[in-house]
Wavefront OBJ file of the C-alpha trace (Angstrom):
o trace
v 16.118 -14.327 -19.573
v 15.924 -10.641 -18.680
v 13.469 -8.611 -16.699
v 11.752 -6.705 -19.888
v 11.614 -9.686 -22.035
v 10.010 -12.032 -19.168
v 7.689 -8.885 -17.905
v 5.323 -6.981 -20.370
v 5.310 -3.265 -19.662
v 9.097 -3.627 -19.331
v 9.503 -3.792 -15.059
v 6.934 -2.929 -13.757
v 4.514 -6.310 -14.200
v 0.925 -6.505 -13.309
v 0.507 -8.856 -10.296
v 0.586 -12.743 -10.962
v -2.065 -13.961 -9.211
v -0.996 -16.662 -6.971
v -1.821 -18.897 -3.508
v 1.285 -19.489 -2.548
v 1.966 -19.167 0.940
v -0.808 -21.175 1.999
v -4.089 -20.236 4.118
v -2.072 -18.419 6.930
v -0.206 -15.940 4.943
v -3.082 -13.723 5.773
v -2.642 -14.117 9.061
v 1.205 -13.954 8.567
v 0.967 -10.536 7.132
v -1.448 -9.372 10.194
v 1.109 -10.522 12.320
v 3.963 -8.586 10.591
v 1.877 -5.494 11.405
v 1.031 -5.872 14.837
v 4.643 -6.849 14.966
v 5.850 -3.459 14.078
v 2.534 -2.238 16.407
v 4.314 -3.338 19.101
v 7.851 -2.218 17.726
v 6.695 1.209 18.033
v 4.647 0.702 21.245
v 6.347 -1.451 23.649
v 8.204 -0.057 26.823
v 9.510 -3.147 28.032
v 11.855 -4.076 30.310
v 15.971 -5.011 29.040
v 15.232 -8.550 29.391
v 12.274 -8.824 27.605
v 13.329 -6.588 24.483
v 16.425 -8.962 24.495
v 13.897 -11.874 24.250
v 11.321 -10.440 21.942
v 15.010 -9.485 19.953
v 16.339 -13.026 20.157
v 13.021 -14.481 18.244
v 12.574 -12.356 16.191
v 15.632 -13.026 14.708
v 14.886 -16.774 14.471
v 12.188 -15.199 11.920
v 13.988 -13.989 10.018
v 16.564 -16.531 10.143
v 13.717 -19.165 9.504
v 12.641 -17.265 6.554
v 15.735 -16.186 5.227
v 16.660 -19.280 2.933
v 13.000 -18.409 0.986
v 13.368 -14.997 -0.477
v 12.402 -14.760 -3.141
v 12.615 -11.626 -5.380
v 9.280 -9.710 -6.447
v 8.067 -11.806 -9.600
v 8.056 -14.839 -7.384
v 7.210 -13.422 -2.837
v 3.081 -14.289 -2.589
v 3.372 -10.535 -1.194
v 1.320 -8.148 -3.412
v 0.988 -11.397 -5.238
v -2.374 -12.683 -3.027
v -5.496 -11.245 -4.872
v -7.651 -13.370 -2.229
v -6.114 -10.860 0.584
v -6.734 -7.301 1.598
v -3.959 -4.814 -0.279
v -3.382 -8.027 -2.194
v -1.368 -9.847 1.069
v 1.164 -6.548 0.649
v 2.892 -5.222 3.685
v 3.985 -2.098 3.239
v 0.975 -0.826 2.154
v -1.564 1.382 4.107
v -4.440 -1.054 4.622
v -6.985 -0.173 2.866
v -10.419 -1.708 1.478
v -11.172 -0.046 -2.220
v -14.653 -0.727 -4.672
v -14.998 0.432 -8.064
v -18.723 2.525 -7.324
v -21.354 2.972 -9.685
v -20.204 5.723 -11.346
v -16.605 4.521 -11.997
v -14.631 6.176 -9.217
v -12.832 4.091 -6.043
v -14.320 4.558 -2.727
v -13.273 2.869 0.574
v -11.758 3.139 3.534
v -8.049 3.196 5.197
v -7.267 2.770 8.551
v -3.799 3.851 10.060
v -2.305 1.614 12.925
v 0.059 2.404 15.829
v 3.279 1.796 13.602
v 1.923 4.758 11.310
v 2.426 6.858 14.200
v 3.580 10.170 14.197
v 3.598 11.958 17.083
v 1.229 14.003 19.353
v -1.538 11.216 17.931
v -1.043 11.721 14.562
v -0.441 9.998 11.348
v 3.190 10.897 9.681
v 3.106 13.177 7.668
v 4.918 10.385 4.575
v 1.906 7.146 5.675
v 0.016 9.698 4.399
v 1.865 10.043 0.977
v 2.431 6.631 0.611
v -1.299 5.996 0.989
v -2.230 8.375 -2.093
v 0.640 6.918 -3.547
v -1.915 3.728 -3.525
v -4.995 4.589 -3.655
v -4.390 6.875 -6.658
v -2.433 5.036 -9.060
v -4.639 1.659 -8.135
v -7.660 4.318 -9.552
v -5.575 4.825 -12.027
v -4.840 1.638 -12.807
v -8.029 -0.218 -12.363
v -10.525 2.579 -13.629
v -8.106 2.435 -17.047
v -7.667 -0.825 -17.154
v -4.013 -0.335 -17.847
v -1.690 -1.287 -15.269
v 1.760 -0.286 -17.276
v 2.222 3.086 -15.690
v 4.279 5.517 -13.040
v 4.060 8.529 -10.918
v 5.645 11.055 -11.769
v 4.169 13.676 -9.556
v 2.339 13.816 -6.199
v 0.471 16.404 -4.353
v -1.026 15.685 -1.261
v -2.891 19.043 1.077
v -2.324 18.317 4.732
v -5.681 19.832 6.036
v -6.719 18.559 9.446
v -4.789 15.806 11.460
v -5.656 12.529 10.701
v -5.944 10.200 13.670
v -4.186 6.623 14.096
v -6.440 3.170 15.195
v -9.792 4.405 13.134
v -11.121 3.550 9.998
v -11.336 6.039 8.035
v -12.874 6.904 4.382
v -11.149 7.151 0.701
v -12.571 8.323 -2.696
v -10.768 8.811 -5.772
v -11.317 9.528 -8.976
v -9.600 10.109 -13.329
v -9.291 14.550 -13.457
v -8.848 13.872 -17.288
v -6.754 11.380 -19.352
v -4.326 13.199 -22.166
v -2.568 11.121 -23.714
v 0.026 9.535 -22.346
v -1.365 11.399 -18.638
v -3.462 10.116 -16.638
v -4.702 13.558 -14.036
v -6.379 11.492 -10.835
v -7.676 13.164 -7.270
v -8.460 12.319 -3.898
v -9.110 12.573 -0.868
v -9.165 11.223 2.885
v -11.940 11.782 5.376
v -13.168 11.472 8.562
v -17.066 11.754 8.446
v -17.943 15.214 6.862
v -14.671 16.127 7.703
v -12.332 16.475 5.051
v -8.461 15.386 6.574
v -6.071 15.418 3.549
v -6.525 15.686 -0.872
v -4.500 14.948 -3.310
v -3.465 15.171 -6.678
v -1.435 12.836 -8.513
v -0.176 12.367 -12.279
v 0.276 8.717 -13.401
v 2.369 8.111 -17.086
v 1.248 5.060 -18.961
v 4.492 3.418 -19.675
v 5.640 2.399 -23.041
v 6.423 -1.025 -24.175
v 9.933 -2.302 -22.568
v 9.798 1.021 -20.398
v 11.104 -0.470 -16.565
l 1 2 3 4 5 6 7 8 9 10 11 12 13 14 15 16 17 18 19 20 21 22 23 24 25 26 27 28 29 30 31 32 33 34 35 36 37 38 39 40 41 42 43 44 45 46 47 48 49 50 51 52 53 54 55 56 57 58 59 60 61 62 63 64 65 66 67 68 69 70 71 72 73 74 75 76 77 78 79 80 81 82 83 84 85 86 87 88 89 90 91 92 93 94 95 96 97 98 99 100 101 102 103 104 105 106 107 108 109 110 111 112 113 114 115 116 117 118 119 120 121 122 123 124 125 126 127 128 129 130 131 132 133 134 135 136 137 138 139 140 141 142 143 144 145 146 147 148 149 150 151 152 153 154 155 156 157 158 159 160 161 162 163 164 165 166 167 168 169 170 171 172 173 174 175 176 177 178 179 180 181 182 183 184 185 186 187 188 189 190 191 192 193 194 195 196 197 198 199 200 201 202 203 204 205 206
């Protein structure tokens, strides 16, 4: 069966909720995130790195027979978990406000470090693409859209390992075009702002 016929909206489908991965899937995701942090931070003896590499290779071999395509993997489809159980996104907690905006928190880990205690600029773009895409989909109740452009203004250094605040909303809608704006703050300090254009997909568009 083709992707287009199997998944409405072309190849970009809304996630089909699942409980696959079981009760420990959230712990699994957190363990992988923590491993990424250690991989970025560890200054261990050669023997420890060698042992760690052996263990990671064993884990990869354990999981390899169970690789699934994106439509069947639990990643991104565990609605009961933060970020839907996705490992690649920046950890966030988001909700719809009374005035129909998105608000919540974001937390950049050691893995997201650029230099001198600051979050890598590419990780900020990843956060905003996810945040503004979620905003467009949630507030329009239409999951079938793609990013047309994303513009990020880097105003101040963004610290790692600190809970920060995010907010976003729809600026305007012009036909299939959805213009979204958002910001990342540390209390009263605005650290970064972004604007994006998302375009609603036609039936069958990937």
